N, C-alpha and C positions, 0 to 999 in steps of 0.2 A: 628494516632492522629488527622489528618485532618477530617477523617470520624466521629470520636467521637465528635469533636468540631462542625461539621456541624449538626449532629443530636441533640446535646445539644442546639445549638443556635435556631434551628427550634422548639424544645420543649419549650424553654424559650419564644419565641415570641407568642406562642399560649397558654401559661400558664396563668391561672387566677390570680395568685399572681402578675405577672409582669404587666398584663393589668390593674389590680386594682390600683397598685402603679402609673402607667402611668397616669391614669385618675385623681388620686389625684394631681399629679404634674401639670396637666393642669387646673383643677378646682380651686385649692387652691389660686393661685395668682389672678385669676379673682375675686373670692369672696372677697379676702382681699382688692383689689383695690376698689371695690364697697363700702365696709365698710369704708375704709379710706376717700374716696372722698365724699360720700353722707351721712354718719352717723357721722363721726368724723370731717369732714370738714377740713382736712389737705391737704395742697397743695404740699407736697413732699412725696415721697415713696421710698427713696434710700434703706432703710433697707430691703424692701420687696424682693429685688433681691437676697440677701444673706440669707434670712430667712430660706430657705430650709435646710441650713447646720445644724441648731439647731435640725431638725427632721431627719437628715440623718441616725443616729443610729437606730431609731425606724423604719424608712422606710426600711432600709437594713435588719433589724432583721426579719421583716415580709416577705419580698421578699425572702431572702436567706433560712430562715428556712422552709418556705412552699414549695419553689421550690426544694431545695436539699433534704429536709426531705421526700418529696414525692417519691424519688427514692427507699427508703426502703419499704414504704407502698405498692407501686405498683410493687415491685420486679424488677424495672429497674436496680438497682445496681447489683443484682444477675445475671441478664441477661448479663450485660456488662462484668462481670467476666467470665461467661460461654463461651462467644464467643471469649475470648482471650485478652481482653484489660487489660493492666497492671494496677496495683493500682496507680502507679505514674501518668500515663496518665489520669486515671479517676479523680484523685484529681485535677490535673492541669487544666483539661478541665472544671470541675465544678467551679474552682476558676476564670478562665478567663471569662467564660460565665457570672457568677455573677458580676464580676468586670465590664464587658462591659455593663451589664444591669444597674448597678449603675451609670455609666457614662452617659448612655442614659437618665436615669431619671433626672440627674442633668442638662443636656443640654436642655431637654424638658422644665423643670421648668424655667431655665434661659431665654430662648427665649420667653416663654409665658409671664413671668413677665415683661421683657423688652418691648415687644410689647404692653401689656396691660397698663403698666404705661405710656409709651410714648403716646399712644392714649388718655389716660385719663388726663394726666398732661402736656404733651409736654416734650421735651428733652432740657436741657440746664440750665443755672444759674437761670432762672426764672421758670423752670418747675419741673417735678417730679423727674428727675434724674440729679443731679449736680456733681456726682462723675466723675473723669477723666477716660477715657477709660483704661489707664494703671493700675489705681487702681482697676477697675472692673476686668481686666484680672488677676491681682495678686490674688485677692480673689477667683476667679474661679479655678486657678491653685492649690491654697492651698486646696480648696474644693475637688479637685480630689484626693489629697493625703489622706484627711480625709475619703473619700469614700473607698479608697483602704484599709485603716487600718481597718475599720469596716468589709469590705468584708473578709479580712484575718482572723479576729477573728471569725466571724459567720460561715464561711465555715469550719473552724477547728472544732467547736463544732458540727455542723450539720452532718459532715461526721463521727464523732466518736460516736454520739448518734444514736441508731438504730431507734428510734421512732420519727415520725414527731411532735406529740403533745409535747413530752418532749423537743425536740430541740427548738420548738417555744417558750415554756415557759422559757427555759434557755436564749435564745437570747433576747427575749423581756425584761426579767428581767434585763439582763446586760445593755441593751440599756436605760431602764428607770433609772437605778442606775447611769449610766454615765451621762445621761441628768441632773439629779438632782445634781450630783457631779460637773458637769461643771458650773451649775448655782451658786452653793455655792462658788466655787473657784473664778469665775469671779467677784463676789461681793467683794471679799477680795483683788483682784489685780486690781480693776478698777482705771483708771486714776483720779486724782483730778478733782472736778467739775469746777474749774477755768480754767483748761486746756481744758476740754471738751467744755466749753462755747466759747472758741476762735476758735473752728473748724467750718468752714463755712457751712458744711452740717449737723450740729447737730441741729435737731428740738427740740422744747420744750418738746414734748412727750418723746423723747429719753433722754433728760436731766432729766426728772422726774423719769425715770426708774432707774437712778443712784443715786437719792437722798435717803438719809436715810441709805446708806451703811456704815457699821462700819469701822472705821479706826483702824487697828490693830497695834500691836507693830511690830517693824522691824523683829525680828526673826520669828514671826508667819507669817508675810508677805512673807518672803523668802521661807518658807515651801510651802506656797500656790503657789508661783511662780514656784517652781520645779514641783509641780503637774500640773500647768498650761502648762508647757513645754511638759509634757508627755501625758496627757489625750486628746484623739481626740475630745471629747465633749468640752473641754476648747478651743481648736483651733477653733471650730465652733463659740463659743461665741466671740472669738477675732476678727472675721471678719463679724459678723452678721450685723453690722451697716454700713459696707463699709470702716471703718477705721481699719487698722491692728494694734491692740493695744498690741499684744504679741510680741514674738520674732519669726518671720516667718521662718527664716532659721532653728532654733532649732525645731520648730513645724513640719516642713517638714521632717527633719531628724528623729524625733521621730516617725512620722507616717510611714516612710519607714522601720524603724527598727521593728515596730510592725507588719507590713505587712509581711516582710521577715521572722521574728521570728516565727509567728504563722504558716506560710506556710511551713517552713522547719520542725518544730516540728510536724505539721500535716502530712506531707509526711512520716516522719519516723514512726509515730504512726499508720497511716493508712495501711502501708505495713504489719504490724504485727497483724492487726485486724482480728478476726475470724468471718466469716459469716455463719458458719454452724448452 
């Protein structure tokens, strides 16, 4: 298992999908800070730190599908089986490597965003970041669970679909649908505007993004809240602005169940897969 993990980690660090996603996580916060400061003339950028979570699904779909899917196209998967690696070890190795890659992408984005925002706006109540450190830490921990949930789902599909192109289409399609679903659900469970206005770190642009959201009947709102508890994309919307608006404990539990559920089902299915 150690040899397999070592080989997969070495392959990941040299893979174009990982390097491309890494460059995105470095460049995106820098570009956004330039836009916010010099074009929008906004003096705060709290939401930028957690903005990556909105795109975690799409980012992981690209990385996992291209990285894992390549194992079928270049016959790496067949070679792993021929030299005696068990299917359980192969599946777990791909999962842990992709999960580590996702965590690295999140951390690289976080530190790039914090450094860039701090340099551009300063740090503190009068600067670009006014969230408390414990609030920032909570959001990042929830983000790790979101990344794990997406990793579990996409590794499951990529290892059961033999073609890299097909797995990429499936994973990207799922990511886009969940992104849109998360946006729709978040609009229906958003806190009232008067509550948002009392929050010290809520900027005018963030308030404007909540305006015009429909107020639904209570039964319909309850349905959306259940979806909000389950869907990883909704959990990302709950922490995107630095305020944890959902139910974080339930969100973390849901992400854990999704990760374990897809991994266990994937292991059982992958053991029976025919590679002939």
